[in-house]
C-alpha positions in Angstrom: -1.5 15.5 6.0 -2.2 17.4 2.8 -0.1 15.9 0.0 2.4 18.0 -1.8 1.0 19.0 -5.2 2.0 16.5 -7.9 3.7 17.7 -11.0 0.5 19.2 -12.3 2.4 21.5 -14.5 4.2 18.6 -16.2 3.3 18.2 -19.8 4.5 15.6 -22.3 3.6 14.1 -25.6 2.2 10.6 -26.0 2.4 8.8 -29.3 -0.2 6.0 -29.6 -0.6 3.2 -32.0 -4.0 2.3 -33.3 -6.1 0.4 -30.6 -6.3 -3.3 -31.2 -8.2 -6.3 -29.8 -6.2 -8.9 -27.9 -8.1 -12.2 -27.9 -7.4 -15.3 -25.8 -4.4 -17.2 -27.1 -6.4 -20.4 -27.4 -10.1 -21.2 -28.3 -12.4 -20.6 -25.3 -16.0 -21.6 -24.6 -18.7 -19.5 -26.4 -21.4 -19.3 -23.8 -23.6 -16.9 -21.8 -22.7 -16.3 -18.2 -25.0 -14.4 -15.9 -23.6 -11.8 -13.5 -24.6 -12.1 -9.9 -27.3 -9.9 -8.4 -24.5 -8.1 -6.5 -22.5 -7.5 -9.7 -25.2 -5.9 -11.7 -26.6 -3.3 -9.3 -26.8 0.2 -10.7 -24.1 1.5 -8.3 -21.5 -0.7 -10.0 -22.3 0.1 -13.6 -19.3 2.3 -14.4 -15.7 2.0 -15.4 -12.8 2.1 -12.9 -9.5 3.7 -14.1 -6.3 2.2 -12.5 -2.6 2.8 -13.0 0.5 0.8 -12.4 3.9 2.6 -12.8 7.2 0.6 -13.1 10.8 1.6 -13.2 13.4 0.2 -15.7 14.7 -3.2 -14.5 18.3 -4.1 -15.5 17.5 -7.8 -15.2 14.9 -7.5 -18.0 17.5 -6.4 -20.5 16.0 -5.1 -23.7 12.7 -6.9 -23.3 9.8 -4.7 -24.5 7.1 -4.3 -21.8 4.5 -3.8 -24.5 5.2 -7.2 -26.1 5.6 -9.0 -22.8 2.3 -7.7 -21.4 0.4 -8.2 -24.7 1.4 -11.8 -25.0 0.8 -12.6 -21.4 -2.6 -10.9 -21.5 -3.6 -13.1 -24.4 -2.5 -16.2 -22.4 -4.3 -15.0 -19.3 -7.6 -14.5 -21.2 -7.6 -18.3 -21.8 -8.3 -18.7 -18.1 -10.3 -15.5 -17.6 -12.1 -15.8 -20.9 -15.3 -13.9 -19.8 -13.2 -10.7 -19.9 -12.8 -11.3 -23.6 -16.5 -11.2 -24.1 -19.2 -8.5 -24.2 -21.8 -7.5 -21.6 -25.5 -7.8 -22.6 -28.6 -6.6 -20.8 -31.6 -8.9 -20.6 -35.1 -8.7 -19.2 -35.5 -6.9 -15.9 -32.1 -5.2 -16.5 -30.3 -8.4 -15.8 -26.7 -8.3 -17.0 -24.8 -11.2 -18.5 -21.5 -11.9 -20.3 -21.6 -13.1 -23.9 -18.3 -15.0 -24.0 -17.5 -14.2 -27.6 -13.8 -14.4 -27.4 -13.4 -11.0 -29.2 -10.8 -9.8 -26.8 -9.9 -6.7 -24.7 -8.9 -3.3 -26.1 -5.1 -2.8 -26.1 -3.1 0.3 -26.9 0.7 0.6 -27.1 2.2 4.1 -26.7 5.4 6.0 -26.1 5.8 9.1 -23.9 8.7 11.6 -24.2 9.0 11.8 -20.4 11.0 10.1 -17.7 9.6 8.7 -14.4 11.8 11.1 -12.4 9.9 14.0 -14.0 6.7 12.8 -12.2 8.4 13.6 -8.8 9.3 11.5 -5.8 5.8 11.0 -4.4 3.5 9.5 -7.0 -0.2 10.1 -6.3 -3.5 11.0 -8.0 -4.2 13.2 -9.9 -1.6 12.1 -12.5 -0.5 14.7 -15.1 -1.8 14.1 -18.6 -3.7 11.0 -17.4 -6.1 11.2 -20.3 -3.0 10.6 -22.6 -1.9 7.6 -20.5 -5.4 6.0 -20.8 -6.9 7.0 -24.1 -10.7 7.0 -24.1 -11.2 5.0 -27.3 -14.4 6.3 -29.0 -17.5 4.0 -28.8 -16.0 2.1 -25.8 -17.5 4.2 -23.0 -20.8 2.3 -23.0 -21.3 -0.4 -20.4 -22.7 -3.0 -22.8 -21.6 -4.4 -26.2 -18.1 -3.0 -25.7 -14.7 -4.4 -24.5 -14.8 -5.1 -20.7 -11.2 -4.1 -20.3 -9.3 -1.2 -21.9 -5.5 -1.5 -21.5 -2.8 1.0 -22.4 1.0 0.3 -22.0 3.1 3.4 -22.4 6.9 3.2 -22.6 8.8 6.0 -20.9 12.1 7.6 -22.1 13.9 6.2 -19.0 13.0 2.6 -19.8 10.2 2.3 -17.3 6.6 2.0 -18.4 3.0 2.8 -17.2 0.2 0.3 -17.4 -3.2 2.0 -17.3 -6.4 0.0 -17.2 -10.1 0.7 -17.4 -12.2 -2.0 -15.8 -16.0 -2.5 -16.1 -16.8 -2.7 -12.3 -19.7 -5.1 -12.8 -17.1 -7.8 -13.6 -14.9 -7.5 -10.5 -14.1 -5.7 -7.4 -10.7 -4.8 -6.0 -10.0 -8.3 -4.8 -11.1 -9.8 -8.1 -9.0 -7.4 -10.1 -6.0 -8.3 -7.9 -6.5 -12.0 -8.8 -6.6 -11.1 -12.5 -3.6 -8.8 -12.4 -1.5 -11.3 -10.5 -2.4 -14.1 -12.9 -1.4 -11.8 -15.8 1.9 -11.0 -14.0 2.6 -14.7 -13.4 2.1 -15.4 -17.1 4.4 -12.5 -18.0 7.1 -14.1 -15.8 6.8 -17.4 -17.6 4.1 -19.4 -15.8 1.9 -21.7 -17.9 -1.2 -21.1 -15.7 -2.3 -18.9 -12.8 -1.3 -20.1 -9.3 -4.9 -19.4 -8.2 -7.5 -20.8 -10.7 -10.2 -18.3 -11.5 -13.7 -19.2 -10.2 -16.9 -17.8 -11.8 -19.7 -19.2 -9.6 -21.8 -16.0 -9.7 -24.8 -18.1 -8.7 -23.5 -18.0 -5.1 -24.7 -14.4 -5.0 -27.9 -14.6 -6.9 -31.2 -13.6 -5.3 -33.2 -16.3 -3.5 -36.5 -17.6 -4.8 -38.7 -16.0 -3.5 -36.5 -13.0 -2.6 -36.8 -11.7 1.0 -35.1 -8.6 2.4 -34.2 -9.6 5.9 -31.7 -6.8 6.9 -31.9 -3.1 7.3 -30.1 -1.4 4.4 -29.5 2.3 5.1 -27.2 2.4 2.0 -30.2 1.9 -0.3 -32.8 4.2 1.3 -34.3 6.5 -1.3 -34.7 9.9 0.2 -35.5 13.4 -1.0 -32.5 15.6 -1.7 -32.9 18.8 0.4 -29.2 19.6 0.3 -27.6 22.2 -1.9 -25.6 20.4 -4.6 -21.9 20.1 -3.8 -20.9 18.8 -7.3 -20.2 22.2 -8.8 -16.7 23.6 -9.6 -15.1 20.3 -8.4 -11.4 20.0 -7.9 -9.3 16.8 -7.5 -6.6 16.4 -4.9 -4.9 13.8 -2.8 -4.2 13.7 1.0 -2.2 11.2 3.0 -1.8 9.6 6.4 1.8 8.9 7.4 2.8 6.7 10.3 3.0 9.6 12.7 -0.5 10.9 11.7 -2.0 7.5 12.3 -0.4 7.2 15.7 -1.7 10.7 16.5 -5.2 9.7 15.6 -5.0 6.7 17.8 -4.1 9.0 20.6 -7.4 10.8 20.2 -9.6 7.8 20.9 -10.5 6.4 24.3 -9.1 3.2 25.7 -12.2 1.1 25.0 -11.8 1.8 21.3 -8.1 1.0 21.0 -9.0 -2.3 19.3 -10.3 -0.3 16.3 -8.4 -0.6 13.1 -6.4 2.0 11.2 -9.2 1.9 8.6 -11.8 2.8 11.3 -9.7 5.9 12.4 -8.8 7.3 9.0 -12.3 6.8 7.7 -13.7 8.6 10.7 -11.2 11.4 10.2 -12.1 11.8 6.5 -15.8 11.7 7.3 -15.6 14.4 9.9 -13.4 16.7 7.9 -15.4 16.3 4.7 -18.7 17.1 6.6 -17.2 20.2 8.1 -15.7 21.3 4.8 -19.1 21.1 3.1 -20.8 23.0 5.9 -23.7 20.6 6.1 -26.5 21.7 8.4 -26.3 20.2 11.9 -29.7 18.5 11.7 -29.1 16.9 8.3 -28.3 13.1 8.1 -24.9 12.2 6.8 -23.9 8.7 5.7 -20.5 7.0 5.5 -20.7 3.8 3.4 -17.7 1.5 3.9 -16.7 -1.2 1.5 -16.6 -4.6 3.4 -15.1 -7.6 1.7 -17.7 -10.4 2.5 -15.8 -13.4 1.1 -14.8 -14.7 4.5 -18.2 -14.1 6.0 -19.8 -16.9 4.2 -20.0 -20.4 5.5 -18.1 -21.9 3.8 -16.2 -18.8 2.5 -16.5 -17.9 -1.2 -14.0 -19.8 -3.3 -10.4 -18.4 -3.2 -10.4 -17.7 -6.9 -13.8 -16.0 -7.0 -13.2 -12.8 -8.9 -16.7 -11.3 -9.0 -18.0 -8.5 -6.7 -18.1 -9.9 -3.2 -18.6 -6.9 -1.0 -21.3 -4.8 0.6 -21.2 -1.1 1.7 -23.2 -0.8 4.9 -23.9 2.8 5.9 -23.1 4.4 9.2 -25.6 7.2 9.7 -25.8 10.2 12.1 -26.6 13.9 12.2 -23.9 16.2 10.9 -24.0 18.1 14.2 -23.4 15.0 16.2 -20.6 13.8 13.9 -18.7 17.1 14.1 -19.6 18.0 17.7 -18.8 14.8 19.5 -15.3 13.6 20.4 -13.5 11.8 17.6 -14.2 8.4 19.2 -17.9 8.8 18.3 -17.2 8.6 14.6 -14.7 5.8 15.0 -17.2 3.7 16.9 -19.8 4.2 14.3 -17.5 3.0 11.6 -16.3 0.0 13.6 -19.8 -1.0 14.4 -21.3 -0.8 10.9 -18.6 -3.1 9.5 -19.9 -5.9 11.7 -23.3 -5.8 10.1 -22.1 -7.6 7.0 -22.8 -11.3 7.2 -23.8 -14.1 4.8 -27.4 -13.3 5.4 -26.8 -9.6 4.8 -25.3 -10.3 1.4 -28.2 -12.5 0.4 -30.6 -9.7 1.6 -28.7 -7.2 -0.6 -29.1 -9.6 -3.6 -32.8 -10.0 -2.9 -33.2 -6.2 -2.5 -31.7 -5.7 -6.0 -34.3 -7.9 -7.8 -37.1 -6.5 -5.6 -36.3 -2.9 -6.1 -35.1 -2.8 -9.7 -31.3 -2.9 -9.1 -31.5 0.5 -7.4 -28.7 2.9 -6.8 -27.3 3.5 -3.3 -28.3 6.6 -1.4 -26.4 9.6 -2.8 -27.8 12.3 -0.5 -25.4 13.3 2.2 -23.4 10.2 1.5 -19.8 9.3 0.8 -18.1 5.9 0.2 -14.7 4.7 1.3 -12.9 1.6 -0.1 -9.6 0.3 1.3 -7.4 -1.1 -1.4 -4.5 -2.0 1.0 -5.2 -5.7 1.0 -5.5 -5.9 -2.8 -1.7 -5.2 -2.8 -1.8 -3.8 -6.3 1.6 -2.3 -5.9 3.1 -5.8 -5.5 1.9 -6.9 -8.9 5.2 -7.9 -10.7 5.3 -8.4 -14.4 9.1 -9.0 -14.3 10.0 -5.4 -13.6 9.6 -5.7 -9.8 7.2 -4.0 -7.5 5.3 -1.0 -9.0 6.3 2.5 -7.9 2.6 3.2 -7.7 -0.2 0.8 -8.1 -3.9 1.6 -7.6 -6.7 3.9 -8.6 -6.0 6.8 -10.9 -8.6 9.1 -9.4 -11.3 9.4 -6.8 -15.0 9.1 -7.5 -17.1 6.3 -9.0 -18.7 7.1 -12.4 -20.9 10.1 -12.0 -20.8 10.0 -8.2 -17.7 12.0 -7.0 -18.0 11.3 -3.2 -16.0 8.1 -3.3 -12.5 7.8 -2.1 -10.0 4.9 -2.1 -7.3 4.3 0.5 -4.2 3.3 -1.4 -0.9 2.3 0.2 2.1 4.2 -1.1 5.7 5.1 0.0 6.5 8.8 0.5 9.8 10.5 -0.3 11.3 9.1 2.9 10.4 5.5 2.1 7.7 5.4 4.8 4.5 3.5 4.2 1.6 5.9 3.9 -2.1 5.9 2.9 -3.1 8.2 0.1 -6.7 9.0 -0.8 -7.9 11.1 -3.7 -11.0 13.2 -3.3 -13.3 15.5 -5.3 -14.7 18.6 -3.6 -15.8 22.1 -4.7 -12.8 24.4 -4.7 -13.7 26.4 -1.6 -14.7 23.2 0.3 -11.4 21.6 -0.7 -9.5 24.5 1.0 -11.6 24.1 4.1 -11.1 20.3 4.1 -7.3 20.8 3.9 -7.4 23.1 6.9 -9.7 20.8 9.0 -7.6 17.8 8.1 -4.3 19.3 9.0 -5.8 20.8 12.2 -7.1 17.4 13.3 -3.8 15.7 12.7 -2.1 18.4 14.8 -4.8 18.0 17.5 -6.2 21.5 17.0 -10.0 22.1 17.4 -10.3 18.9 19.4 -12.3 18.5 22.7 -10.1 19.0 25.8 -8.1 15.9 26.8 -6.8 14.9 30.1 -3.1 15.0 30.8 -2.9 11.2 30.6 -4.4 11.3 27.2 -2.0 14.0 26.0 0.9 12.0 27.3 -0.3 8.9 25.5 -0.4 10.9 22.2 3.1 12.1 22.7 4.4 8.6 23.5 2.4 7.0 20.7 3.9 9.4 18.1 7.3 8.9 19.5 7.1 5.1 19.1 6.6 5.6 15.4 9.9 7.5 15.2 11.7 5.5 17.9 14.7 4.7 15.7 15.3 8.4 15.2 15.1 9.4 18.9 18.2 10.0 20.9 18.4 9.0 24.6 18.3 12.6 25.6 15.0 13.1 23.8 13.5 10.0 25.4 14.4 11.4 28.8 12.7 14.6 27.8 9.4 12.7 27.2 9.5 11.2 30.6 10.2 14.6 32.1 7.1 15.8 30.2 5.1 13.0 31.7 6.2 13.9 35.2 5.3 17.5 34.5 1.8 16.7 33.5 1.4 14.6 36.7 2.5 17.6 38.7 0.0 19.7 36.8 -2.9 17.5 37.7 -1.9 17.5 41.3 -1.6 21.3 41.5 -4.3 22.1 39.0 -2.0 24.0 36.7 -3.0 24.6 33.1 -1.2 23.4 30.1 0.4 26.8 29.3 2.0 27.0 32.7 3.6 23.5 32.2 5.1 24.6 28.9 6.6 27.6 30.6 8.0 25.5 33.4 9.6 23.2 30.9 11.4 26.1 29.3 
């Protein structure tokens, strides 16, 4: 459903100390390390903002989170020393890390606000985020600047906010999770990470000679005939709760019941976004899904590999087909395209990069979805327990706004939900909210059989089973019998509802 508006009216003051460089705690190798040909593609040459929010923890006493995290960061950089270096660009736009040991940019700050003032349901966009992650002048460039920017902000209540800006060419969500967990382990007293970091970027270098062996719709260069949808953009989050997800599953046919939650919520987002933007029926639309390819290699990529190890294959169809067909059509497209990613597919992408000049993905009629659930960023524990919120700070990717991230959160009731932040023009955002809520309440959907309607009711009820009384359960079975009678006597749905009254 549409998320309640965050405390957008909340304002507070942040007092920052001067930014400083935090180098590795011990001497590290001074060497040049090439990024892989997956890492340095144009589509990953941007900074990703993330945010981790923690409550005060009595067991930590008076320990200062700034000092704990700064010291642990320095120790972690001994093992992840490329992060303390600087990115350089060589011939043919090839990116490499100059492991100088200079360090990462670190800012300590204090905000005159409590965590409770942010509200019960933390989600992007976060109020005053530009104050929680200060954009240090001269660090916005991709090369010759710190690869990580870190700000730790103490709160009045004793909690703190850790905000991070990551150069995406260095790591993906899985790689960042490895780094953050290593950092957290050091903060809790470990002498080394439990998972040793692995560079090995040569595993995803282009072959010699390069050969593109797979079809890559995600990199097709096509002429833009669509009206720009990047004007007057607004930022908002939406969420799927357990009841919403069960309701979506009730909309897909039996032969697609094996499809994942990711398949369904991606298909839902894709349809609603396409309708909201009012894309012409005969225009192509693409949904590119981030697929972690680590386990698709034989043997799999090393456990500690923290580079970019994913592809984003594109499901492609006409806007009219996407919006006019039953919901299962979109779900099946998403489910099928994920299976395209193999070891050969990844090598083909790397070869395409060197062959076509590290080209950008297709932006026309496209959107991208990344699922951060398995990164488990909320579980990163620096000693203050699980984060109240852990994940991306906003939607979009660099200058391309049509990227969203599925981030696990808990709502006000303590239920596990999926939040996703999106950018859309203001009018399209209002249409998206209406389409999204209508879909989750099963409005504007193709007519379903009585058996399908019963399955939706029962599926939703299972998500709330602990809250149902026996009397209500009996009502559901009476409803089922009523629909059976309706099929037999060819009654319509409205007559059934009247008979139940």
